[in-house]
C-alpha positions as CSV (number, residue, x, y, z in Angstrom):
1,X,-8.7,32.5,-9.5
2,X,-11.5,30.5,-10.9
3,X,-12.4,26.9,-10.2
4,X,-11.0,25.9,-13.5
5,X,-7.7,27.5,-12.6
6,X,-7.7,25.8,-9.2
7,X,-9.0,22.3,-9.8
8,X,-9.5,20.0,-6.8
9,X,-6.7,17.5,-6.4
10,X,-7.4,14.2,-4.6
11,X,-4.4,12.9,-2.7
12,X,-4.8,9.2,-1.8
13,X,-2.9,8.0,1.3
14,X,-3.2,4.3,2.2
15,X,-2.5,3.7,5.9
16,X,-1.3,0.4,7.6
17,X,0.9,0.2,10.6
18,X,2.6,3.6,10.1
19,X,2.1,5.2,13.5
20,X,5.7,6.4,13.6
21,X,5.4,8.1,10.2
22,X,1.9,9.3,9.5
23,X,2.2,12.6,11.3
24,X,5.1,13.7,9.1
25,X,3.4,12.4,6.0
26,X,0.1,14.3,6.6
27,X,1.8,17.4,7.8
28,X,3.7,17.6,4.5
29,X,0.5,17.2,2.5
30,X,-1.4,19.8,4.6
31,X,1.4,22.3,4.1
32,X,1.2,22.3,0.3
33,X,1.3,25.7,-1.2
34,X,-1.6,24.6,-3.4
35,X,-4.6,24.4,-1.0
36,X,-7.5,23.1,-3.1
37,X,-6.9,19.4,-2.1
38,X,-8.8,16.6,-0.6
39,X,-6.7,14.1,1.4
40,X,-8.2,10.6,1.2
41,X,-6.8,8.5,4.0
42,X,-7.7,4.8,3.7
43,X,-7.1,3.1,7.0
44,X,-6.5,-0.6,6.3
45,X,-7.1,-2.1,9.8
46,X,-3.7,-1.2,11.4
47,X,-2.7,-3.2,14.4
48,X,-0.5,-0.4,15.8
49,X,-1.5,3.1,16.9
50,X,-2.0,4.5,13.4
51,X,-5.7,5.2,13.9
52,X,-4.9,7.2,17.1
53,X,-2.2,9.1,15.3
54,X,-4.7,10.2,12.7
55,X,-7.0,11.8,15.3
56,X,-4.9,15.0,15.6
57,X,-5.3,15.7,11.9
58,X,-9.0,15.4,11.6
59,X,-9.7,19.0,12.4
60,X,-8.5,19.8,8.8
61,X,-11.7,19.5,6.8
62,X,-9.8,18.5,3.7
63,X,-9.0,15.1,5.3
64,X,-11.5,12.3,4.7
65,X,-10.8,9.0,6.5
66,X,-12.2,5.8,5.0
67,X,-12.0,2.8,7.4
68,X,-11.7,-0.7,5.9
69,X,-13.5,-3.4,7.8
70,X,-10.7,-5.9,7.3
71,X,-7.1,-5.7,6.2
72,X,-7.1,-5.9,2.4
73,X,-3.7,-4.8,1.3
74,X,-2.2,-1.8,-0.5
75,X,-3.9,-2.4,-3.9
76,X,-7.4,-2.5,-2.4
77,X,-6.7,0.6,-0.2
78,X,-5.6,2.5,-3.3
79,X,-8.6,1.3,-5.3
80,X,-10.8,2.5,-2.4
81,X,-9.2,5.9,-2.7
82,X,-9.7,6.0,-6.5
83,X,-13.4,5.2,-6.1
84,X,-13.8,7.9,-3.4
85,X,-11.9,10.6,-5.2
86,X,-13.9,13.6,-6.5
87,X,-10.9,15.7,-7.7
88,X,-10.2,16.6,-11.3
89,X,-6.7,15.2,-10.7
90,X,-5.4,12.5,-8.3
91,X,-2.1,11.4,-6.9
92,X,-0.8,8.9,-4.4
93,X,1.4,9.4,-1.4
94,X,2.6,6.4,0.7
95,X,2.0,7.0,4.4
96,X,5.7,6.6,5.4
97,X,6.9,9.2,2.9
98,X,6.7,13.0,2.7
99,X,6.4,15.5,-0.1
100,X,7.9,18.9,-0.8
101,X,5.4,21.8,-0.1
102,X,5.7,22.8,-3.8
103,X,4.8,19.5,-5.4
104,X,1.1,19.8,-6.0
105,X,1.4,23.4,-7.2
106,X,4.1,22.4,-9.7
107,X,1.9,19.5,-11.0
108,X,-1.2,21.6,-11.3
109,X,0.6,24.4,-13.2
110,X,2.1,21.8,-15.6
111,X,-1.2,20.0,-16.2
112,X,-3.1,23.2,-16.8
113,X,-0.5,24.8,-19.1
114,X,0.0,21.6,-21.2
115,X,-3.3,19.8,-20.9
116,X,-1.3,16.8,-19.7
117,X,-3.2,13.7,-18.6
118,X,-0.2,12.5,-16.7
119,X,2.6,14.5,-15.0
120,X,5.5,12.6,-13.7
121,X,8.3,13.8,-11.3
122,X,11.3,12.5,-9.5
123,X,12.1,11.5,-5.9
124,X,14.7,11.9,-3.3
125,X,15.5,8.9,-1.1
126,X,16.4,9.2,2.6
127,X,17.3,6.8,5.3
128,X,14.7,5.9,7.9
129,X,15.5,7.5,11.2
130,X,16.9,10.9,10.2
131,X,15.3,13.9,11.8
132,X,12.7,16.2,10.2
133,X,15.2,19.0,10.0
134,X,17.6,16.8,8.0
135,X,15.2,15.7,5.3
136,X,16.7,16.3,1.9
137,X,14.3,18.9,0.5
138,X,15.4,20.4,-2.9
139,X,16.6,23.9,-3.0
140,X,14.0,26.6,-2.4
141,X,15.1,28.6,-5.5
142,X,15.0,25.6,-7.9
143,X,14.0,26.5,-11.5
144,X,12.5,23.9,-13.7
145,X,10.7,23.3,-17.0
146,X,8.3,20.5,-18.0
147,X,9.3,18.2,-20.8
148,X,6.9,16.2,-23.1
149,X,7.9,12.6,-22.8
150,X,5.5,10.5,-24.9
151,X,7.1,7.0,-25.2
152,X,9.9,7.8,-22.7
153,X,7.3,7.5,-20.0
154,X,7.6,3.7,-20.2
155,X,11.2,3.8,-19.2
156,X,10.5,5.7,-16.0
157,X,10.1,4.0,-12.6
158,X,6.8,2.3,-12.1
159,X,6.0,3.8,-8.7
160,X,2.4,5.1,-8.5
161,X,3.5,7.9,-6.2
162,X,5.5,9.5,-9.0
163,X,2.4,10.4,-11.0
164,X,-0.1,13.2,-11.1
165,X,-3.1,12.0,-13.1
166,X,-6.2,13.5,-14.7
167,X,-9.0,11.6,-13.0
168,X,-11.0,11.3,-16.2
169,X,-8.2,9.2,-17.6
170,X,-8.3,6.8,-14.7
171,X,-12.1,6.4,-15.0
172,X,-12.3,6.0,-18.8
173,X,-9.7,3.2,-18.7
174,X,-11.2,1.6,-15.6
175,X,-7.7,1.8,-14.0
176,X,-7.2,-0.2,-10.8
177,X,-4.4,-1.9,-8.9
178,X,-4.3,-5.7,-9.1
179,X,-5.5,-7.2,-5.8
180,X,-3.6,-10.1,-4.1
181,X,-0.2,-9.4,-5.7
182,X,2.9,-7.6,-4.8
183,X,4.6,-5.2,-7.3
184,X,1.2,-3.8,-8.1
185,X,2.6,-0.6,-9.5
186,X,3.9,-2.3,-12.7
187,X,0.5,-2.9,-14.4
188,X,-0.9,0.4,-13.2
189,X,2.1,2.2,-14.7
190,X,1.8,0.5,-18.1
191,X,-1.9,0.6,-18.3
192,X,-1.9,4.3,-17.5
193,X,0.8,5.0,-20.1
194,X,-1.0,3.0,-22.8
195,X,-4.4,4.6,-22.1
196,X,-3.2,8.2,-22.2
197,X,-1.7,10.5,-24.9
198,X,-0.4,13.6,-23.3
199,X,2.4,13.0,-20.8
200,X,4.9,15.5,-19.3
201,X,7.8,15.1,-16.9
202,X,8.9,17.6,-14.3
203,X,12.7,17.5,-13.4
204,X,12.0,17.9,-9.7
205,X,12.7,15.4,-6.9
206,X,9.9,16.7,-4.8
207,X,8.8,13.3,-3.5
208,X,10.8,12.2,-0.4
209,X,11.0,8.4,-0.3
210,X,11.8,6.8,3.0
211,X,14.1,3.8,2.7
212,X,12.9,1.2,5.3
213,X,14.3,-2.2,6.0
214,X,10.9,-3.8,5.5
215,X,10.3,-2.3,2.0
216,X,9.1,-4.7,-0.7
217,X,11.7,-3.3,-3.1
218,X,14.4,-5.0,-1.1
219,X,12.6,-8.3,-0.8
220,X,14.4,-11.7,-1.4
221,X,11.6,-14.0,-0.4
222,X,8.8,-15.6,-2.4
223,X,7.1,-12.3,-2.9
224,X,9.5,-11.9,-5.9
225,X,7.6,-14.8,-7.6
226,X,4.6,-12.4,-8.0
227,X,6.7,-10.5,-10.5
228,X,6.3,-13.2,-13.1
229,X,2.5,-12.9,-12.8
230,X,2.7,-9.1,-13.0
231,X,4.9,-9.3,-16.1
232,X,2.4,-11.5,-17.8
233,X,-0.4,-9.0,-17.0
234,X,1.7,-6.2,-18.5
235,X,2.4,-8.2,-21.7
236,X,-1.3,-8.8,-22.0
237,X,-1.9,-5.0,-21.8
238,X,0.7,-4.3,-24.5
239,X,-0.9,-6.9,-26.7
240,X,-4.4,-5.6,-26.1
241,X,-3.3,-2.1,-27.1
242,X,-1.2,-3.4,-30.0
243,X,1.6,-1.2,-28.8
244,X,4.5,-2.7,-30.7
245,X,6.6,0.5,-30.2
246,X,7.0,-0.2,-26.4
247,X,7.8,-3.9,-26.7
248,X,11.6,-3.4,-26.5
249,X,11.3,-1.2,-23.4
250,X,9.1,-3.8,-21.7
251,X,11.5,-6.6,-22.8
252,X,14.4,-4.7,-21.2
253,X,12.6,-4.2,-18.0
254,X,11.5,-7.8,-17.8
255,X,15.0,-9.1,-18.5
256,X,16.5,-6.8,-15.9
257,X,13.8,-8.1,-13.5
258,X,14.7,-11.7,-14.3
259,X,18.3,-10.9,-13.4
260,X,17.3,-9.3,-10.1
261,X,15.0,-12.2,-9.2
262,X,17.3,-15.0,-10.1
263,X,20.4,-13.4,-8.4
264,X,18.6,-12.3,-5.2
265,X,15.7,-14.7,-4.4
266,X,16.2,-17.0,-1.4
267,X,17.6,-20.4,-2.3
268,X,14.3,-22.1,-1.2
269,X,12.5,-20.4,-4.1
270,X,15.2,-20.4,-6.8
271,X,14.0,-23.5,-8.6
272,X,10.4,-22.1,-8.8
273,X,11.8,-18.8,-10.0
274,X,13.8,-20.5,-12.7
275,X,10.8,-22.4,-13.9
276,X,8.8,-19.2,-14.2
277,X,11.6,-17.5,-15.9
278,X,11.8,-20.3,-18.5
279,X,8.1,-19.9,-19.3
280,X,8.4,-16.1,-19.5
281,X,11.4,-16.3,-21.8
282,X,9.5,-18.6,-24.1
283,X,6.6,-16.1,-24.2
284,X,8.8,-13.2,-24.9
285,X,10.4,-15.0,-27.9
286,X,7.1,-16.2,-29.3
287,X,5.5,-12.7,-29.1
288,X,8.5,-11.0,-30.6
289,X,9.8,-9.1,-27.5
290,X,13.6,-8.4,-28.0
291,X,15.7,-6.7,-25.4
292,X,19.0,-4.8,-25.8
293,X,22.0,-7.1,-26.0
294,X,23.6,-6.1,-22.7
295,X,25.9,-8.4,-20.8
296,X,23.4,-9.1,-18.1
297,X,20.5,-9.7,-20.6
298,X,22.6,-12.2,-22.6
299,X,24.0,-14.0,-19.6
300,X,20.7,-14.4,-17.8
301,X,18.9,-15.4,-21.0
302,X,21.6,-18.1,-21.8
303,X,21.3,-19.5,-18.3
304,X,17.5,-19.6,-18.4
305,X,17.6,-21.6,-21.7
306,X,19.9,-24.2,-20.3
307,X,18.6,-27.6,-19.0
308,X,17.1,-27.0,-15.5
309,X,19.8,-28.7,-13.4
310,X,22.6,-27.0,-15.4
311,X,20.9,-23.7,-15.1
312,X,20.5,-24.0,-11.3
313,X,24.2,-24.8,-11.0
314,X,25.2,-21.8,-13.2
315,X,22.9,-19.6,-11.1
316,X,24.6,-20.7,-7.9
317,X,28.0,-19.9,-9.4
318,X,26.7,-16.5,-10.5
319,X,25.2,-15.7,-7.2
320,X,28.3,-16.7,-5.3
321,X,30.5,-14.5,-7.6
322,X,28.1,-11.5,-7.2
323,X,28.1,-12.1,-3.4
324,X,31.9,-12.2,-3.3
325,X,32.1,-9.0,-5.3
326,X,29.6,-7.2,-3.0
327,X,31.6,-8.2,0.0
328,X,34.9,-7.0,-1.5
329,X,33.3,-3.7,-2.5
330,X,31.8,-3.3,0.9
331,X,35.2,-3.9,2.6
332,X,36.9,-1.5,0.2
333,X,34.3,1.2,1.1
334,X,34.8,0.5,4.8
335,X,38.6,0.8,4.4
336,X,38.3,4.1,2.7
337,X,36.1,5.7,5.4
């Protein structure tokens, strides 16, 4: 096969305090059936044995380790990887996750046959602690066909690790992850979608996502407040690109996010979250962002538009009701087991 048929793929792996997981992660990347890859490991000053765990993998010449001089966070680590990548395509793998051996090959085949700038795919979650032999890899005889997605892309999960990207698209749009904020995948996802034209989706769950108790996706502390800043960044992107056709999708995602924040955030930060939600709600209305009229969207919007003290009281009632329902459902599940 020619170089054009086997383009180099850069796989960016940020590493921070993952000594227990990095072996499995890198092994799954090294075992890809598609071999023309560079594995860019960005070591972000781990305080555990992650650096020592990397040592056994360095005999593979495809692995390039970049050592940060100070801990800088996930966004900076990914940005370092982007700057260092020389592949025609790039993708991200979190260092506590693993990937099916067929993932890169499937993405390359799709990108070359469709000229896609972005190829997306699905994931399979698994609980932390299960053995390697019990990992939920998809069936070996799985047949699949890529689908052109266009605007449907914006409804997909924001995770950076669910994207196979033409590197030239990243460079031409100066795509980076925002530094100093959590939920950094939101603006990257939206900016990438707005800056590209040809997007395909593979109906394969070849990314294996490890569910850990420390995951940011389950956070209830003040990290959730960063979402309001992130939402504002994404709105600015949509406005800059004058992408009116995606306004409703973004409004739906933001309203769902408001529900999640205001029903989950720790009580100590509820008042601050409500204040930010009020500002965001006003911005959405002024700029013409209209969400679907679902029960959740209507309920959370009505509460947010109430006077602050009334809204806080209604949120406490809602949170208590949701907590009670969760406890009842949990007990019913336990009783049935």
